[in-house]
C-alpha positions as CSV (number, residue, x, y, z in Angstrom):
1,M,-9.3,-38.5,29.2
2,A,-6.6,-37.4,26.9
3,T,-3.1,-37.0,28.5
4,G,0.1,-35.3,28.0
5,K,3.7,-35.5,29.0
6,D,7.1,-33.5,28.7
7,I,5.6,-30.4,30.2
8,G,8.0,-27.4,30.2
9,Y,8.9,-24.1,28.6
10,N,11.2,-23.3,26.0
11,K,13.7,-20.5,26.0
12,N,11.0,-17.9,25.0
13,G,8.8,-18.9,27.9
14,Y,6.1,-21.0,25.7
15,Y,4.4,-23.5,27.6
16,M,5.1,-26.9,25.7
17,A,3.5,-30.3,26.0
18,A,3.4,-33.6,24.0
19,A,0.9,-36.4,24.0
20,G,1.5,-38.8,27.1
21,S,0.9,-39.3,30.7
22,L,-0.7,-36.4,32.4
23,P,-4.5,-35.6,32.2
24,W,-5.4,-32.5,30.1
25,V,-7.0,-30.8,33.0
26,D,-3.5,-30.7,34.6
27,I,-1.9,-29.4,31.4
28,Y,-4.4,-26.7,31.1
29,A,-3.9,-25.8,34.6
30,A,-0.3,-25.4,33.9
31,M,-1.0,-23.4,30.8
32,A,-3.1,-20.9,32.8
33,K,-0.1,-20.4,35.3
34,A,2.0,-19.8,32.0
35,L,-0.4,-17.1,30.8
36,A,0.2,-15.2,34.0
37,K,3.5,-14.3,32.6
38,R,3.6,-14.9,29.0
39,S,0.9,-13.6,26.4
40,V,1.0,-16.7,24.1
41,V,1.1,-20.5,25.0
42,D,1.6,-23.4,22.4
43,S,-0.9,-26.0,22.7
44,P,-0.7,-29.7,21.5
45,E,-3.6,-31.6,19.9
46,V,-6.8,-31.5,22.2
47,G,-8.9,-34.6,23.1
48,D,-12.0,-34.5,25.0
49,V,-11.8,-32.0,27.7
50,S,-14.5,-31.9,30.4
51,D,-16.6,-28.6,31.2
52,D,-15.4,-28.8,34.8
53,A,-11.8,-28.9,33.5
54,L,-12.3,-25.9,31.2
55,E,-14.1,-24.0,34.1
56,K,-10.9,-24.4,36.4
57,V,-8.7,-23.2,33.7
58,A,-11.0,-20.2,33.1
59,Q,-10.9,-19.3,36.7
60,A,-7.2,-19.5,36.9
61,M,-7.1,-17.2,33.8
62,K,-9.6,-15.0,35.4
63,C,-11.9,-14.9,32.5
64,P,-15.4,-16.2,32.2
65,K,-14.9,-19.2,29.7
66,V,-12.1,-21.0,27.8
67,F,-13.2,-22.4,24.3
68,V,-10.9,-25.1,23.2
69,P,-11.8,-26.7,19.7
70,V,-12.0,-30.6,20.0
71,S,-9.1,-32.4,18.4
72,M,-7.5,-29.1,17.1
73,G,-4.4,-27.6,18.2
74,G,-3.5,-24.1,18.0
75,V,-2.3,-20.9,19.9
76,L,-4.2,-19.5,22.8
77,Q,-3.7,-15.8,23.3
78,A,-4.1,-13.9,26.6
79,D,-3.3,-10.7,28.0
80,H,-2.2,-10.3,31.7
81,G,-3.8,-13.7,32.6
82,K,-7.1,-13.1,30.5
83,A,-7.9,-15.2,27.5
84,I,-8.3,-13.2,24.5
85,G,-8.6,-15.6,21.5
86,W,-7.6,-18.9,20.1
87,T,-6.1,-19.3,16.5
88,P,-6.4,-22.9,15.4
89,R,-3.4,-24.4,13.5
90,D,-3.6,-26.0,10.2
91,P,-4.6,-29.6,10.8
92,A,-2.3,-30.7,8.2
93,E,0.6,-29.4,10.0
94,H,2.1,-31.3,13.0
95,I,0.7,-30.0,16.1
96,L,3.3,-30.6,18.8
97,A,5.8,-27.8,18.9
98,A,9.5,-28.8,19.4
99,A,11.1,-27.8,22.7
100,D,13.3,-25.1,21.0
101,D,10.5,-23.5,18.9
102,E,10.5,-19.8,18.7
103,Q,8.3,-17.1,17.5
104,P,9.9,-16.0,14.2
105,N,11.4,-12.7,13.5
106,I,9.8,-10.4,10.8
107,L,11.7,-8.0,8.9
108,I,9.8,-6.1,6.0
109,V,11.5,-3.8,3.4
110,L,8.9,-1.4,2.0
111,T,9.7,0.7,-0.9
112,D,7.8,3.7,-2.4
113,D,5.9,3.6,-5.8
114,Q,7.8,0.6,-7.2
115,D,6.4,-0.8,-10.4
116,W,6.0,-4.5,-11.4
117,H,5.4,-4.0,-15.2
118,M,8.4,-1.9,-16.3
119,N,10.5,-4.9,-14.8
120,S,12.1,-3.1,-12.0
121,L,12.9,-6.4,-10.0
122,D,15.1,-7.4,-13.0
123,Y,17.4,-4.5,-12.1
124,M,17.8,-5.5,-8.3
125,P,20.2,-8.6,-8.4
126,L,20.8,-8.6,-4.6
127,L,17.1,-8.9,-4.0
128,N,16.9,-11.6,-6.5
129,E,20.0,-13.3,-4.8
130,H,18.9,-12.9,-1.2
131,I,15.2,-13.0,-1.2
132,I,13.5,-14.1,-4.5
133,K,15.8,-17.1,-5.2
134,Q,15.8,-18.3,-1.5
135,G,12.2,-17.6,-1.2
136,T,8.8,-17.3,-3.0
137,L,7.9,-14.6,-5.4
138,F,4.2,-13.7,-5.3
139,D,3.3,-12.9,-8.9
140,K,-0.4,-12.0,-8.3
141,H,-0.1,-9.5,-5.4
142,Y,-1.9,-6.4,-5.3
143,C,-2.5,-3.2,-3.7
144,T,-6.0,-2.3,-3.0
145,V,-5.6,1.7,-3.1
146,S,-3.0,2.8,-5.7
147,V,-1.7,5.8,-3.6
148,C,0.7,5.9,-0.5
149,C,-0.9,6.8,2.7
150,P,-4.3,4.7,2.2
151,S,-2.4,1.7,0.9
152,R,0.1,1.7,3.8
153,V,-2.8,2.0,6.5
154,N,-4.4,-0.9,4.7
155,L,-1.1,-2.8,4.8
156,W,-0.5,-2.1,8.5
157,T,-4.0,-2.8,9.8
158,G,-5.5,-5.5,7.4
159,L,-8.4,-3.2,6.9
160,A,-9.8,-2.2,3.5
161,A,-9.7,1.6,3.0
162,H,-13.5,1.8,3.3
163,N,-13.1,0.4,6.8
164,S,-10.1,2.2,7.9
165,N,-11.6,5.5,6.4
166,V,-8.1,6.8,5.6
167,T,-8.6,7.3,1.9
168,D,-6.3,10.3,0.9
169,L,-2.8,11.6,1.5
170,F,-3.9,14.8,3.4
171,P,-6.6,15.7,6.1
172,P,-9.7,15.7,6.1
173,Y,-9.9,12.4,4.5
174,G,-6.5,10.9,5.0
175,G,-2.8,11.3,6.2
176,F,-1.4,10.7,9.9
177,P,-4.0,12.9,11.5
178,K,-6.8,10.9,10.0
179,F,-5.2,7.7,11.0
180,V,-5.1,9.1,14.7
181,A,-8.6,10.4,14.6
182,E,-9.8,6.9,13.4
183,G,-8.4,5.3,16.6
184,L,-5.8,3.4,14.5
185,N,-2.9,4.6,16.4
186,E,-3.7,2.3,19.4
187,N,-5.0,-0.7,16.9
188,W,-2.6,-1.6,14.4
189,L,0.2,-4.1,13.8
190,P,3.1,-3.0,15.8
191,V,0.7,-2.6,18.8
192,W,-0.6,-6.1,18.5
193,L,2.9,-7.4,17.9
194,Q,4.2,-5.9,21.1
195,K,1.4,-7.5,23.2
196,L,2.6,-10.8,21.5
197,G,6.2,-10.2,23.1
198,Y,7.8,-8.6,20.1
199,Q,10.5,-5.8,20.0
200,T,9.1,-3.5,17.3
201,Y,11.1,-1.2,15.1
202,Y,10.6,1.1,12.2
203,T,12.7,3.6,10.1
204,G,11.8,5.6,6.9
205,K,8.6,6.8,5.5
206,L,5.5,6.0,7.5
207,F,2.4,8.0,6.4
208,N,1.7,11.2,4.7
209,S,1.1,14.3,6.7
210,H,3.3,12.9,9.4
211,S,5.2,16.2,9.7
212,V,7.7,18.4,11.6
213,D,4.7,20.1,13.1
214,N,2.7,17.0,14.3
215,Y,5.4,14.0,14.9
216,D,4.7,14.0,18.8
217,D,1.1,15.1,18.7
218,P,0.5,12.2,19.4
219,P,3.8,10.2,19.0
220,V,3.3,7.2,16.9
221,N,2.3,4.1,19.0
222,G,3.7,0.7,19.0
223,F,7.3,0.9,18.6
224,N,10.3,0.1,20.8
225,G,12.5,2.2,18.5
226,S,11.5,4.5,15.6
227,D,13.2,7.0,13.2
228,F,10.6,8.3,10.8
229,L,10.9,10.7,7.8
230,L,8.8,13.8,8.2
231,D,6.8,15.9,5.8
232,P,7.4,18.4,4.2
233,F,10.8,17.0,3.4
234,T,10.0,13.2,3.1
235,Y,10.5,13.1,-0.5
236,Q,13.6,15.2,-0.7
237,Y,16.3,12.7,-1.1
238,Y,19.2,15.2,0.0
239,H,17.2,17.3,2.5
240,S,15.2,14.9,4.8
241,R,14.2,15.5,8.4
242,M,13.8,12.7,10.8
243,T,12.3,12.1,14.3
244,R,13.9,9.5,16.6
245,D,11.4,8.0,19.0
246,A,9.2,11.2,18.9
247,G,12.1,13.4,19.5
248,K,12.9,16.7,18.1
249,P,13.2,16.4,14.2
250,V,17.0,16.4,13.0
251,S,18.3,17.5,9.7
252,Y,20.2,15.3,7.3
253,E,20.9,17.9,4.8
254,G,23.3,16.8,2.1
255,Q,22.9,13.2,3.1
256,Y,21.3,10.5,0.7
257,S,18.0,9.8,2.4
258,P,17.8,5.9,1.4
259,D,21.4,5.5,2.7
260,V,20.4,7.2,6.1
261,V,17.5,5.0,6.4
262,A,19.9,1.9,5.7
263,H,22.1,3.0,8.4
264,K,19.3,3.4,10.8
265,A,17.8,0.0,9.9
266,L,21.0,-2.0,10.5
267,G,21.2,-0.1,13.8
268,F,17.8,-1.3,14.9
269,L,18.7,-4.8,13.8
270,D,21.6,-4.7,16.0
271,D,19.6,-3.5,19.0
272,A,17.0,-6.3,18.3
273,A,19.8,-8.9,18.2
274,Q,20.5,-8.0,21.7
275,H,17.1,-9.1,23.1
276,D,15.6,-12.3,23.9
277,Q,12.3,-11.3,22.4
278,P,11.5,-11.9,18.6
279,F,11.6,-8.6,16.7
280,F,9.5,-6.9,14.0
281,L,11.7,-4.3,12.1
282,V,10.5,-2.2,9.1
283,A,12.9,-0.5,6.7
284,A,10.8,2.1,4.5
285,P,13.2,4.1,2.2
286,V,11.3,6.5,-0.1
287,A,13.0,5.1,-3.3
288,P,12.1,5.1,-6.0
289,H,9.6,7.9,-5.3
290,S,9.7,11.1,-7.3
291,D,11.9,13.8,-5.5
292,V,9.0,16.2,-4.3
293,K,9.5,19.7,-3.0
294,F,6.3,20.8,-1.2
295,V,7.6,24.3,0.2
296,G,6.7,27.0,-2.0
297,R,5.3,25.9,-5.5
298,A,5.2,22.1,-5.5
299,Q,7.7,20.6,-7.7
300,F,7.6,16.8,-8.8
301,D,11.1,15.8,-10.3
302,M,12.9,12.6,-11.1
303,A,13.9,10.3,-8.1
304,K,17.5,11.2,-6.8
305,Y,20.2,8.5,-6.8
306,A,23.5,8.2,-5.1
307,P,26.6,9.2,-7.2
308,R,28.0,5.7,-7.0
309,H,25.0,4.5,-9.1
310,A,25.1,7.4,-11.8
311,H,26.7,5.2,-14.5
312,L,24.0,2.5,-14.6
313,F,21.2,1.6,-16.8
314,K,22.0,4.4,-19.4
315,D,20.6,2.2,-22.2
316,Y,17.4,1.3,-20.4
317,K,14.0,2.0,-22.1
318,I,10.5,1.5,-20.8
319,P,9.0,-1.6,-22.4
320,R,7.2,-0.8,-25.5
321,E,4.1,-2.7,-24.8
322,E,0.8,-2.2,-26.7
323,N,-0.5,0.3,-24.1
324,F,2.9,2.5,-24.4
325,N,1.7,6.0,-25.7
326,P,-1.0,4.2,-28.0
327,D,-2.1,5.6,-31.3
328,V,-5.5,5.2,-29.9
329,P,-6.8,6.4,-26.6
330,S,-7.8,3.9,-23.9
331,G,-9.5,4.0,-20.7
332,V,-12.4,6.3,-19.6
333,S,-12.9,9.9,-18.3
334,W,-9.8,11.9,-18.3
335,V,-7.6,9.0,-19.2
336,H,-9.4,8.8,-22.4
337,N,-9.0,12.4,-23.1
338,L,-5.1,12.4,-22.7
339,P,-3.3,13.5,-25.9
340,Q,-0.4,11.3,-27.3
341,L,3.1,11.9,-26.1
342,N,5.6,13.5,-28.3
343,E,9.3,12.2,-28.7
344,T,10.7,14.8,-26.2
345,V,8.3,13.6,-23.4
346,I,9.0,10.0,-24.2
347,E,12.8,10.6,-23.9
348,Y,12.3,12.3,-20.5
349,H,10.0,9.4,-19.3
350,D,12.7,6.9,-20.2
351,E,15.3,8.8,-18.2
352,F,12.7,9.3,-15.4
353,Q,12.5,5.6,-15.1
354,R,16.3,5.2,-15.3
355,S,16.6,7.3,-12.2
356,R,14.0,5.3,-10.3
357,L,16.1,2.2,-11.2
358,R,19.4,3.8,-10.0
359,A,17.5,5.0,-6.7
360,L,16.6,1.3,-6.1
361,Q,20.2,0.3,-6.1
362,S,20.6,1.6,-2.6
363,V,17.7,-0.5,-1.4
364,D,19.2,-3.4,-3.1
365,E,22.4,-2.8,-1.2
366,L,20.4,-2.7,2.0
367,I,18.8,-6.0,1.5
368,E,22.1,-7.7,1.1
369,R,23.5,-5.9,4.2
370,L,20.3,-6.9,6.3
371,T,20.5,-10.4,5.2
372,A,24.4,-10.4,6.1
373,S,23.6,-9.0,9.6
374,L,20.9,-11.6,10.3
375,E,23.2,-14.4,9.4
376,A,26.1,-12.9,11.4
377,N,23.8,-12.8,14.5
378,G,22.6,-16.4,13.9
379,L,19.0,-15.0,13.1
380,L,18.6,-15.5,9.5
381,D,17.0,-19.1,9.5
382,N,14.4,-17.9,12.0
383,T,13.4,-14.8,10.2
384,Y,10.7,-14.1,7.5
385,I,11.8,-11.3,5.2
386,F,9.1,-9.6,3.1
387,F,9.9,-7.4,0.3
388,T,7.1,-5.1,-1.2
389,T,6.1,-1.7,-2.0
390,D,3.1,0.4,-1.3
391,N,1.6,0.9,-4.8
392,G,2.6,0.5,-8.4
393,Y,3.6,3.1,-11.1
394,H,2.9,4.0,-14.8
395,I,5.1,6.1,-17.1
396,S,3.8,6.5,-20.8
397,Q,1.2,3.6,-20.6
398,H,-2.2,4.8,-21.7
399,R,-0.4,8.2,-22.7
400,L,-0.1,8.9,-18.9
401,P,2.9,10.9,-17.3
402,P,4.5,9.5,-14.3
403,G,2.2,8.7,-11.5
404,K,-0.2,6.2,-10.1
405,E,-3.7,6.1,-8.8
406,C,-5.5,4.3,-11.6
407,P,-7.1,0.9,-11.6
408,F,-4.9,-0.3,-14.5
409,E,-2.3,-3.2,-13.6
410,T,0.6,-0.9,-13.8
411,D,-0.7,0.8,-10.8
412,I,-2.1,-2.1,-8.6
413,H,-0.2,-5.1,-9.4
414,I,3.0,-4.9,-7.2
415,P,6.0,-7.0,-6.0
416,L,5.9,-9.1,-3.1
417,A,8.7,-11.6,-2.4
418,V,9.0,-13.6,0.9
419,R,12.0,-15.7,2.4
420,G,11.8,-17.6,5.7
421,P,11.2,-20.8,7.7
422,G,8.9,-23.2,5.5
423,V,8.9,-20.8,2.5
424,P,9.9,-22.8,-0.4
425,S,13.0,-21.4,-2.4
426,G,12.9,-20.2,-6.1
427,K,9.1,-20.6,-6.3
428,T,6.6,-18.5,-8.1
429,A,3.4,-18.6,-6.0
430,N,0.6,-18.2,-8.6
431,V,-2.1,-17.3,-6.0
432,I,-4.0,-14.1,-5.6
433,S,-3.0,-11.8,-2.6
434,S,-3.4,-8.1,-1.6
435,H,-2.0,-5.9,0.8
436,T,-5.1,-6.3,2.9
437,D,-3.6,-9.9,3.6
438,I,-0.1,-8.6,4.9
439,A,-1.1,-7.9,8.5
440,P,-3.0,-11.2,8.9
441,T,-0.1,-13.1,7.5
442,V,2.2,-11.4,10.1
443,L,-0.1,-12.1,13.1
444,K,-0.4,-15.7,12.1
445,L,3.3,-16.1,11.9
446,A,3.6,-14.4,15.4
447,G,0.6,-16.5,16.9
448,G,-1.9,-13.8,16.9
449,D,-5.6,-13.5,16.2
450,F,-6.4,-12.1,12.7
451,S,-10.0,-13.3,12.6
452,N,-11.5,-9.7,12.7
453,R,-9.3,-8.3,9.7
454,D,-10.5,-7.8,6.3
455,G,-7.7,-9.9,4.9
456,F,-6.5,-13.4,5.2
457,P,-3.0,-14.9,5.8
458,I,-1.2,-15.5,2.5
459,P,-0.2,-19.1,1.9
460,L,3.7,-19.3,2.6
461,T,4.6,-23.2,3.0
462,S,4.6,-25.7,0.2
463,E,1.3,-27.5,1.7
464,E,-0.4,-23.9,1.9
465,L,0.6,-23.0,-1.6
466,T,-0.7,-26.4,-2.9
467,H,-4.1,-25.8,-1.4
468,P,-4.6,-21.9,-1.0
469,E,-7.7,-20.4,0.6
470,S,-6.6,-17.1,-0.8
471,G,-9.6,-16.9,-3.2
472,E,-9.9,-15.3,-6.6
473,H,-10.6,-11.7,-6.0
474,V,-9.1,-8.2,-5.1
475,N,-10.9,-5.3,-4.0
476,V,-9.7,-2.0,-5.4
477,E,-10.9,1.3,-4.6
478,F,-9.9,5.1,-4.9
479,W,-11.3,8.5,-3.9
480,G,-10.2,12.0,-4.9
481,R,-7.8,13.5,-7.6
482,A,-5.2,11.9,-9.8
483,I,-1.9,13.7,-9.5
484,P,0.6,13.7,-12.2
485,E,4.5,13.8,-11.8
486,G,7.5,15.0,-13.6
487,K,8.4,18.0,-15.8
488,Y,5.7,17.5,-18.2
489,G,3.1,16.3,-15.9
490,W,-0.6,17.3,-16.9
491,I,-3.8,15.2,-16.8
492,G,-6.5,17.7,-16.1
493,N,-7.2,21.3,-15.0
494,D,-7.7,20.8,-11.4
495,T,-5.4,22.1,-8.8
496,F,-4.1,20.2,-5.6
497,P,-4.4,22.7,-2.8
498,A,-3.3,20.3,0.0
499,V,0.4,20.2,-1.5
500,G,0.6,23.8,-2.2
501,D,0.5,25.7,-5.5
502,T,0.6,23.1,-8.2
503,G,-1.1,25.0,-11.0
504,P,-4.1,23.3,-13.1
505,I,-2.5,19.9,-13.6
506,A,-4.7,17.3,-11.9
507,A,-7.6,15.3,-12.8
508,R,-10.7,15.8,-10.4
509,Y,-12.8,12.8,-11.1
510,N,-10.8,9.9,-10.1
511,T,-13.1,8.2,-7.5
512,Y,-14.0,4.6,-8.5
513,K,-14.6,1.1,-7.2
514,A,-12.9,-2.0,-8.9
515,L,-12.8,-5.8,-8.8
516,R,-9.9,-7.9,-9.9
517,L,-11.1,-11.5,-10.5
518,I,-8.5,-14.1,-11.4
519,G,-9.3,-17.8,-11.9
520,N,-8.2,-20.7,-13.9
521,S,-10.0,-19.6,-17.0
522,Y,-10.4,-16.0,-16.7
523,N,-8.4,-12.7,-15.8
524,L,-10.8,-9.7,-15.5
525,L,-11.0,-6.2,-14.3
526,Y,-14.3,-4.5,-13.8
527,T,-14.4,-0.8,-12.6
528,V,-17.4,1.6,-11.7
529,W,-16.4,5.2,-11.8
530,C,-18.1,8.1,-9.9
531,T,-18.8,9.6,-13.5
532,G,-21.1,6.7,-14.3
533,E,-18.6,5.3,-16.6
534,R,-17.5,1.6,-16.5
535,E,-14.6,-0.6,-17.7
536,F,-14.4,-4.2,-18.4
537,Y,-11.0,-5.6,-19.5
538,D,-10.4,-9.5,-20.1
539,V,-6.8,-9.2,-19.1
540,E,-6.1,-12.7,-20.5
541,R,-7.1,-11.7,-23.9
542,D,-6.1,-7.9,-23.5
543,P,-3.1,-7.9,-21.2
544,S,-2.4,-4.2,-22.0
545,Q,-5.9,-3.3,-21.0
546,M,-6.6,-1.4,-24.4
547,R,-10.0,-2.7,-25.2
548,N,-12.7,-1.4,-22.6
549,L,-15.7,-3.8,-23.7
550,L,-18.0,-1.1,-21.9
551,H,-16.8,2.0,-23.8
552,A,-18.5,3.1,-27.2
553,D,-15.1,2.5,-28.9
554,H,-15.1,-1.3,-28.2
555,V,-18.7,-2.1,-27.5
556,A,-19.1,-4.2,-30.8
557,G,-16.8,-6.8,-29.1
558,Q,-19.5,-7.7,-26.6
559,A,-21.4,-9.6,-29.2
560,S,-18.8,-12.1,-29.6
561,Y,-17.6,-12.2,-26.1
562,Q,-18.3,-15.5,-24.2
563,L,-16.9,-16.8,-20.9
564,F,-17.8,-20.4,-19.9
565,G,-20.2,-20.2,-22.9
566,R,-22.1,-17.3,-21.3
567,Q,-22.8,-14.0,-23.0
568,F,-21.0,-10.6,-22.0
569,E,-24.0,-9.1,-20.2
570,Q,-24.4,-12.4,-18.0
571,V,-20.6,-12.0,-17.0
572,V,-21.0,-8.3,-16.2
573,A,-24.0,-9.0,-14.1
574,R,-22.1,-11.3,-11.9
575,L,-19.1,-9.0,-11.6
576,D,-21.2,-6.0,-10.5
577,S,-23.0,-7.9,-7.8
578,L,-19.6,-9.2,-6.5
579,L,-18.2,-5.7,-6.5
580,M,-21.3,-4.7,-4.6
581,V,-20.1,-7.0,-1.9
582,T,-16.4,-6.0,-2.0
583,K,-16.8,-2.3,-2.1
584,S,-18.6,-2.4,1.3
585,C,-17.2,-5.8,2.8
586,K,-16.0,-6.4,6.5
587,A,-14.0,-8.9,7.9
588,A,-15.0,-12.4,6.7
589,T,-17.3,-11.1,3.9
590,C,-14.1,-9.5,2.5
591,H,-12.4,-12.9,2.2
592,K,-15.4,-14.8,1.0
593,P,-17.7,-12.4,-0.9
594,W,-19.5,-15.2,-2.8
595,L,-20.9,-16.4,0.5
596,V,-22.9,-13.1,1.0
597,L,-24.5,-13.6,-2.5
598,H,-24.9,-17.4,-1.9
599,P,-25.0,-18.2,1.9
600,E,-26.0,-21.8,1.2
601,K,-22.6,-22.1,-0.4
602,P,-23.1,-23.5,-3.9
603,V,-20.9,-20.7,-5.3
604,K,-17.3,-20.2,-4.6
605,T,-16.2,-18.9,-8.0
606,L,-17.4,-16.8,-11.0
607,G,-17.6,-20.0,-12.8
608,D,-20.2,-21.3,-10.3
609,A,-21.9,-18.2,-10.5
610,L,-22.5,-18.4,-14.2
611,R,-24.9,-21.2,-13.9
612,P,-28.1,-20.4,-16.0
613,K,-30.3,-20.9,-12.7
614,F,-28.8,-17.6,-11.3
615,D,-29.5,-15.4,-14.4
616,D,-32.6,-13.8,-13.0
617,F,-31.3,-13.3,-9.6
618,Y,-28.3,-11.4,-10.8
619,A,-30.2,-9.4,-13.3
620,N,-32.6,-8.1,-10.5
621,Q,-29.6,-7.2,-8.3
622,A,-29.0,-3.4,-7.6
623,R,-26.1,-1.9,-9.4
624,V,-23.0,-0.1,-8.1
625,S,-23.1,3.4,-8.6
626,F,-22.1,6.9,-7.2
627,S,-24.3,10.1,-6.5
628,S,-21.4,12.3,-6.8
629,C,-17.6,12.3,-7.0
630,P,-16.5,12.6,-3.4
631,L,-12.9,13.3,-2.4
632,G,-13.3,10.9,0.5
633,H,-15.3,7.8,1.6
634,L,-18.7,9.2,2.1
635,V,-21.0,6.4,2.2
636,A,-24.3,8.3,1.4
637,E,-22.6,9.2,-2.0
638,E,-21.8,5.7,-3.0
639,G,-25.0,4.2,-4.1
640,P,-26.7,1.0,-2.9
641,Q,-24.6,-1.0,-0.3
642,D,-26.2,-4.3,-0.2
643,V,-27.3,-7.2,-2.1
644,K,-30.1,-9.8,-2.0
645,P,-28.8,-13.0,-1.1
646,W,-30.0,-16.2,-3.1
647,D,-32.7,-18.2,-1.5
648,E,-33.2,-21.7,-2.8
649,V,-36.9,-21.7,-1.7
650,L,-37.5,-18.4,-2.9
651,H,-35.7,-18.3,-6.2
652,G,-36.8,-21.7,-7.0
653,Q,-35.3,-24.3,-9.4
654,D,-33.2,-24.0,-12.5
655,S,-35.0,-21.8,-15.0
656,G,-33.7,-23.7,-17.9
657,G,-30.6,-21.5,-18.5
658,D,-29.3,-19.7,-21.7
659,S,-29.2,-21.5,-25.0
660,Q,-25.5,-21.0,-25.1
661,I,-25.2,-23.3,-22.3
662,P,-25.1,-27.1,-23.1
663,L,-28.1,-28.5,-21.1
664,M,-28.5,-32.3,-20.4
665,T,-30.6,-34.3,-22.7
666,E,-32.9,-37.2,-21.4
667,R,-30.3,-39.5,-22.5
668,A,-27.5,-37.5,-21.0
669,K,-29.3,-37.6,-17.6
670,R,-29.0,-41.5,-17.6
671,R,-25.3,-41.2,-18.4
672,T,-24.0,-39.5,-15.0
673,F,-20.3,-39.5,-16.3
674,E,-21.2,-36.9,-19.0
675,Y,-21.6,-33.1,-18.1
676,G,-22.7,-30.0,-19.8
677,G,-20.7,-26.8,-19.1
678,P,-17.7,-26.6,-16.9
679,I,-17.3,-29.4,-14.4
680,G,-17.4,-26.9,-11.4
681,W,-21.1,-26.4,-12.1
682,W,-21.8,-29.8,-11.3
683,T,-19.5,-31.0,-8.6
């Protein structure tokens, strides 16, 4: 029988034990008592525990059965004495917790519409000093829906948008009312953290359609303290309205909204420092979002900035990359039909981005003030600080006016930086992650269960970053219209009635499903649009995404394209089948979609899937398609939903492969140290 010693509680009330003298049955009996008053218990390594011992623990906890993984430590969750889950710890990490271990504090700074590809991070020196240089920059982080509300719901729930069913900014398909209608107000990150013993706070922008009319119908659930910006004034930098703890809206007319949010965030941090419990705090200023007036005729103007920043960045210009206002059109559908921008518009666009950079300076200052406050209160060393945004942004790339909502890198590739305990300093992660992974990451840090989420924890420690489990794919999706911003914004002849009188400026047919796939030897984007059009970009060879090999303008490039020696059509067949999985995935299938296609586990990457033996299997799969261009997630309009999994018996042996693939000769078969094709095919 395994034994333990040094039984006791740390200052947060966690049950602690180390290997030693007492039998495990006594340790788990003590744990059961701890669960009566605390929601999380820290467990050491587990040896052989008899069924009788577990039954006693189960009875003490008033639940039917307790499952304890053999020889695996972890965190056992319970609610009012009832076990609700077990999260195993990484076996590579030390299992025994020190007597002064604490749940970490978690601080998230969330900006609005911040770009990566126009180099906005380079213009935030305090962010670089206090977070990026002291932590890790996640250079391959993506949003999964490139528009505010669906992306934020994705971030705070760990659910893909096709599972949260919040897919738009406004009802009936999105916004705060849809979030409530889907039951998410009772089932999202702050609620879970409160159950784990956290004090929770939020200030700034939460969701679209959270307004002066519905701020308390119902109140936002899950926060000990909150102060939310409210529509229709959310994006008016000097005319904001806010609700404190679901109280009557208060006007901040004439005050600069990001500074108001900063003041409130620092106040909540002071409140949190007075409590013994760990805290979760979100500061979500609207910068650098456009200044938008929704009352009367809708107006999308440049971001507003504080007077103290008006002198900055007067010489800045948007990087003139290949896709900047190109001479030849790119993309598909309405993007491909856009006219080239003239010099007047380009000058306006440069100033538009300058205003965004100036607006971000108030956020930059907030980061320094939050960091200083954490340090002054002795909390910095036990706090994880996340910096990110809801979605990316384009200005002039692909001839586009200011906006988002496209599957291009400008819109979906976004900043994420993290500092905190165990996070390496000054490191660039080089791992794939998405907003779907944020909630599971926070839950893991807090000791919660993330197993039923669509995402998976982002690797944070040096050990995790060396051996990441993050996979190679990101699921991207969008429904509805694309909306231009700025004085010269026009991309189509549709209106946008949900925001008022916009005039005919929007693009109606902007529903698509997309797959980003990034491996050691490939970097791909594959998109299927509701119009039937498709896109394929090899981003390694075409980083500006100008040559869509599935468009008539570039179809000639298919003949010479090869990946791992395989021809273009073989690559696309694999991507389409993987997209068929990710576009409808749930929980574990979102994290490991190749397992849906290959349940016997011979395939973990695109390189594996390109083996010649699978050619007929992929050729005979149903293809991703739409029946119409819905404005929301309507499954009946989204074509086939399922793939046919590989069966070794049914599908048989290797068919001999493609002539492009080096096959083993009789001589080579006798020399097992020689391989044909990528080594991953054979190992």
